[in-house]
MARVOVEX-439744 format. One record per residue (C-alpha): residue number from 1; x, y, z. Coordinates in Angstrom, 1 decimal, padded with zeros to 4 digits, m for minus. Last residue first. Layout:
[NUM, [X, Y, Z]]
...
end
This chain:
[65, [m039.4, m000.7, m007.0]]
[64, [m036.0, 000.5, m008.0]]
[63, [m032.9, 000.1, m005.9]]
[62, [m031.5, 003.0, m003.9]]
[61, [m028.1, 004.0, m005.2]]
[60, [m025.1, 002.7, m003.1]]
[59, [m023.3, 004.5, m000.5]]
[58, [m019.7, 003.3, m000.4]]
[57, [m018.4, 001.1, 002.3]]
[56, [m015.2, 002.2, 004.0]]
[55, [m011.9, 001.0, 002.6]]
[54, [m011.4, 003.2, m000.5]]
[53, [m012.3, 006.6, 000.9]]
[52, [m010.7, 005.5, 004.2]]
[51, [m007.4, 005.0, 002.5]]
[50, [m007.7, 008.4, 000.8]]
[49, [m008.4, 010.1, 004.1]]
[48, [m005.7, 008.3, 006.0]]
[47, [m003.1, 009.1, 003.3]]
[46, [m004.1, 012.8, 003.3]]
[45, [m003.9, 012.9, 007.1]]
[44, [m000.5, 011.4, 007.1]]
[43, [000.6, 013.9, 004.5]]
[42, [m000.6, 016.7, 006.7]]
[41, [001.0, 015.3, 009.8]]
[40, [004.4, 014.9, 008.1]]
[39, [004.3, 018.3, 006.4]]
[38, [003.4, 020.1, 009.6]]
[37, [006.0, 018.2, 011.6]]
[36, [008.7, 019.1, 009.0]]
[35, [007.7, 022.7, 008.9]]
[34, [008.4, 023.1, 012.6]]
[33, [006.3, 023.9, 015.6]]
[32, [007.5, 021.4, 018.2]]
[31, [005.0, 018.6, 019.1]]
[30, [002.8, 018.3, 022.1]]
[29, [002.6, 022.0, 022.8]]
[28, [m001.3, 022.1, 023.0]]
[27, [m001.4, 024.6, 020.2]]
[26, [001.0, 022.7, 018.0]]
[25, [m000.9, 019.4, 018.5]]
[24, [m004.2, 021.1, 017.6]]
[23, [m002.7, 022.8, 014.6]]
[22, [m001.2, 019.5, 013.3]]
[21, [m004.5, 017.6, 013.9]]
[20, [m006.4, 020.3, 012.0]]
[19, [m003.9, 020.3, 009.1]]
[18, [m004.1, 016.5, 008.8]]
[17, [m007.9, 016.3, 009.0]]
[16, [m008.3, 019.1, 006.5]]
[15, [m005.9, 017.3, 004.1]]
[14, [m007.7, 014.0, 004.8]]
[13, [m011.0, 015.6, 003.9]]
[12, [m009.5, 016.9, 000.7]]
[11, [m007.9, 013.7, m000.3]]
[10, [m011.0, 011.6, 000.6]]
[9, [m013.1, 013.8, m001.6]]
[8, [m010.7, 013.1, m004.4]]
[7, [m010.7, 009.4, m003.6]]
[6, [m014.5, 009.2, m004.0]]
[5, [m015.6, 005.6, m004.7]]
[4, [m018.3, 004.6, m007.1]]
[3, [m020.4, 001.5, m006.6]]
[2, [m020.5, m001.0, m009.5]]
[1, [m023.8, m002.5, m010.4]]
end
């Protein structure tokens, strides 16, 4: 039986991860607040989210009795 992966869920979770990291780094003053940094961190979060959606083990369906 083939397990299903969820790249769309990985995309949106990576998007939230990237925006959250960008806002945290802006707030603490680690990186300057520019559009380039926001774009780079958001895209990096998306890539990480999609990669983890494919790399981590998928939840399988429970087997029958």
